N, C-alpha and C positions, 0 to 999 in steps of 0.2 A: 365471629365477624372480623376481628382484628388480624387473626390468623390467615383468613382468606385474603385480605387486603394485601397482606405482607408477602404471600405466595404468589398472588397475582403481580405485584410490583417485581419481585424478584424474576419471575418468568419473562417479564418485558425486559428487563435489564439483560439478562442472558440472550434474548433475541437481538438486541442491539449489539451485543459483543460478537455474536456469530455473523452478523451482517457487515461489520466494519471492523476490519484489523487495525486501523488507526486508533479507532477508539480504544480497543483493547491495549494498545501500546501506551496511550495517554493515561489510562486508570490502571496500569498493571500493578501499582503499589498501593492503590487505594481500596481494592477489595481482594481480601486474602482467600480467594477459592481458586480453582484450576477448571478450565473448560478445554476439553481435547481440541487439537487442531492437527492437520496433516503433519506438521513438524514437531509437535510436542503431544505425545500420548503415551500412555503406559506400554502400549505394544510394541513401540520401536525398541530395537535392540540397543542396549548402551553397556559398555564395560571400560574399565581403565585400561589405558595403554600399558603394553609391557613394561615401558620404562616407568610408568606411574604405579605400576603394581609393586614395584621395589619400594617406591615412596610411601605406599599405603602401608606396607610392613614397617618400614622405619618410623611412620607417625604412630601406629599403634603400640610400637615398643616402649613409647613414653608413658603408656598407661598399664594398670593392672588387668591382667586378663579378665578379670569379672567386671572391669568397667570400660568396656571398648566404646561404649556410648559416648564416652567424654571426648572421643575423637571426632565428634561429628561435625564441629566446626571447621577443623583443618581439612578434613576429608571433602566436605562441600567445596570449600576454597580450592582444592585441588582439581576437583570435577569442573568447577567453573572455568579454570585456566585451560584445562584441555579442551572444553567445549566451545572455546571462542568468546568467553566472557558472559556466559548466561547458563542457567540450570535448567534444563528440561525435567519433566516429570520422572522419566526414565532414569536419569542419572541420579535423582534423589532416592528411587527405588534401589538402584544399584549401592549406594551408600549405606542405605538400611540394611540391605543384605549383608555388607562387609561387617557392620557394627552390630548385628543380629538383634536388631528392634523392629517393632512394627513401622511401616512407611510413614504414618501419621506423626511418629515422634520426630522424623527427620523434617517433614512437611513444616511443622511447627517452628523449627529452627530457621528454615529457608524464608519462611513468610515474616519472622519477627525482625530479622537483621536486613536492613536496607541495602547492604554491600552485597547481599546476593541478588542477582538479577534473573528474573524470571521469564523475560522477555528478551529478545535479541538486542545486542548493543553492537557498535562499531567495532572495529579492531582497535582503534584508539578511543576509550570511552573517557570523555573529559568532564570532571565534576566540579563545579563551581561551589566554593564554600558560601553559604547563604546565612550563617550565623551573625549576629550583630556587629561584631567588629569589623567583618569583612564588609558586610553591608554598608556600613558608615564610610568605610574606604573605598567603597565604588564597585561592590561585587556585581550589583544590578546591571551597572554599564559593562562590564565585562561579559557577563552572559549575553547581554543584548547584542554586543559585537560579534560574538561566536555564532549566535543563531543567525545573524543577518549575513556573516560571511559564508556560513555553511549551507544557507538556506533550508533550515530545518526549525521545527518547534523543539521544545523541551522533551526529551525522552524519544525522540525520532532519530533514526538513522538515516545517514546520507545514502543517495542512490548507488554510489559505488562501494557501499559497505565499510567505508574507512572510519567513519567518525560518528559519534553519538555524543550529546551534551545531557547531563543531568545535574541536579542539585545535591549537595551532601551538607550536613550539619558538621559543626565544629571540627576542625582538622588539627586543632592544638598547637597551631603557630601564629597566634594572634598578633604577635609583635611585629610579624612580616606581612600583615594583612594588607592588601587581599590576597587571595592565592586560589590556585587550582590544583586537581589531582590528575594525573593522566595514568589511567591503567591500560598498559600496552599488552594486548592479546594478538599482536601480529605474527608472533614466533610461537604460538602454543605456550604450553606450560613450561618447556625447556627455557623459553628466552622471556617469560613473562616479567615485566617491571611494573612498579607501582611507585611513582614518584610524585613529589610536591614541587611545584613552581610557585614563589611567593613575590610579593612586591610587583604584582602583575598590573599591567595597564591594559585598556582596550587595543592599543596598537601593538603592544608585545604579546598578547594572547593570539593575535592574527599571525604574527610572525612564528610563534610556535607551531600553531596549525600547519602553516605551509613547509616548516622544516620538517615535521613529522611525515607529512605527505611526500617528500623527496627521501624520506627514509634515513634522515639525519638523526645523530644523537645528541640529545641536549644535555648540558650540565644542570641537575636539578638545584633546588634551593633557590636563595633569592636572585632576582633578575634586576636587581639595582646594581649596576657596577661600582656605585660608591660605598657599598656595604659589604662587610664580610661576615657571612652567616647572619646572626642576630645581633650584631654590632651596629652602632649609629653610623650615619654617614660621617666620614672623615676619621673615623677611628675613635676606640674608648677615651672617654675623658675622666673616667674613675676606675677602681680596681686596676691599677697599673702594675701592681706588685703582688707577690704571693700574700694573701690574707694572714693577719695574725690568728693564732688560735686562741680559743677562749681560754682565760687564766684558770677557769674552774675544772677543766678536764685535761687529763693527760693522754692525748692522742696517740703517742707511742705505746701506750698500754692496750690500745684497743686490738 
């Protein structure tokens, strides 16, 4: 009885996904299964570009020949860069062929890590940190400002294909919270960049979007002109000289 109800419910969900591409976007990370579509199915040809084939060889050279599968993450990342920021199932199959494993082994990795996008993203994919320090410092207001300015919802792509907005968990620079990441796929894998922009305000994040729209290159890191990297406003007040070594250890002997 329960099996029949579960099968019926799964069939209903699949029907909704087939009828509404937008629902598919919104739930792309919630359900870890694939549904064929005209632009994402295993019958579409996909292979690494000539330039990236050299990168594939370089990546594989870091691993023993009998452990090619260890290269699955960097190869998926390279494929995503080449394909404009997202991974179609045919690209995953190509990676599986390179590392000589069953495709399911690659699907498992691509569906586990949230930094692999399985639906289309904008040329500039903006990720707002949603973890506690950034949230306390106003990340929700930053995301709201982004979505309002771009006229999209989270995980949607703007009509011109330039921007998409998502959420990401801790980016590891809590001292400069709140912050965003910009994954720049506008120039393919050759010009791909992935930069942090810290000490963000709702006003500043809109300025960043407009600079990206104009093709301007932005200095990454803190956006607070009164700070240097992770230092406090106005400069350091402690640790102004070389720290003294611990008396119990001869550092020169290391």
